[in-house]
N, C-alpha and C positions, 0 to 999 in steps of 0.2 A: 924337548917334548912339551915343556910348559907353554911354548908359543902355539903349538898345535892345538892343545886343549883350549887355549884362550880363543883361538880363531874358530874352533868348532863351537864353542860356547856362544860366541857372538853371532855366528851364522845361524845357530839354532834359535837364538833370540829373534834374529831377523826373520827367520821362517815362521816362527811362532806368531810374531806380530803380524806378518803378512797373512797367515792363516786366520787370525782373529779378524783382521780387516776384511778378508774374503767372506767370512761368516757374517759379519755385519752387513756387507754389501749384498750378500745373498738374501738376508732378512729384509733389507730395504727393497730389493727387487721383487720379492714375494709380496710384500706389502703394496707396492705399486701395481703389481699384477692384480691383486684383489680389488684395489680401488678402481682400476681400469675396467675390470669385469663389471663392477657395480655401475659405473658410468655408462658402459655399453648397454647394460640391461635397461637402465632408466631412459637412455636415448632411444632404444628400440620401442619401449613402451610409449614414449612421447611421439614417436614418428609413425605409430600404427595408423593405417588408413590414409597416410599422406601421399601415397602413390608416387614416390620419388621426388616430392617437393623439397625444397630447401627449407631450413628453419625460418629464413627471412620471408619466404613465400607463405609459409604457414602462419607466421605472426601477422603478416599483412592481411591474409584472409580472415583471421580471427579478429583483428582490429576492425575490419570492415563489417563483420557480423555484429560485433559489439556496438558499433556506431549505428547500424540499422536498428538494433534492438532498442538503443537509447532513444532514437527518433520515434520509434513506435510507442515507446513508453510515454514520451512527452505528448504525443497525439492522444493516447488513451487518457492521460491526466487532464488534458484540455476538455475532452469530451465528458469526462466525469465531472469536472467543474461546471460545465454547461448543464448537465443533467441535474446536478445538485441545486443549481439556481432554479431550474424548471420545477423540481420537486418542492422547493421552498415556496414557489408562487402557485402551486396547485392546491386544489381543495383538500384540506386535511382535517378540519374540525367542523362537525355539524351537530346542532342540537335543536330539538323541536319541543315546543311547549304548547299544549292544548289548553284552552280556557273558554269560559262562557263570557262572551262580550255583553250579552244582555241577559238580565235575570230571568226573563220569561222563557227563553229557549231551553236552558238547562241541559243541553246535549253536548256541550264541549266541542262545537263545530268550528269555532274560531281557533286560529293557530298562528304561531310565529316561528320562523326558522332562522337560525344564525348559521351562515356558511362562511368559514374563514380558512385562510391559508396558514402556514406555519408562522408567519409574521403577524398574525391576527388582523389581516386585511381581508375584506370581503363585503358581504351584504347581510341585512336582515330583511327577510320577506315576511310580511304579515297579511293575514286574510281575516277580516272581521265579517262574521256571518250573522245575519239577522233573519227574521222569518221571511221577509220579502226581498231582501237585497244582500249583496255581498260586495265588500270593497277590499282591494288589495293595495299594499304599500311596499315600497322598496326603499331602504335607508342604507347609505354607504357607511362602511366601518373602516377606519384606518388606524392601525396600531392599537386596536382594542377599544377605540372611542368613536362615537358617532360624530359626524360633521356638525359644526356649530349651529347651522340653521335647521337642525332636526332635533326632536326630543324623542326619547325612548319611553315606551310604556313600561309598566312594572313587569309584564310578561316578556317583553323584548329584552329588558335588562337581564331577566332570569335566563333566557335562551343564550344571550351573549356570555354571561358568566359560565354557564354549563359548557359552551363550546370552547371557551378559552381554557377551561380546566382540563381539557382532554390532552 
């Protein structure tokens, strides 16, 4: 009878070990099922609106769209740079100074105007008004300075400083 009990005991141990193994395998299967469900949900969400396309077709379409957007962005950047250059060279700073060129007039009819771009390039326009005549002058300005063959009057220098300080 001792042999029967020993055989029963070893069979029981074998069945118990098999039962534990079955429970472990069942746990692994449940875990795999949960992970598979998560993957299916993510896949369905990713494929929404794809109308039966494969992932490769979707990625190809998205890559083409990204390339088109990149090209458009480069074009916009080039246009923006061109506009920036245009703005730099457009009229940006203006100052006007009125003064009496001749003591007798006393009406402040003479004037000078500095018109500059953002790089301090432009012109100074001057109009000297007398009782019987008027004279106008234009002097070029480059980088905030008058050309070497011109001299600025005190009023023109004042207009230039005011314009450059804007």
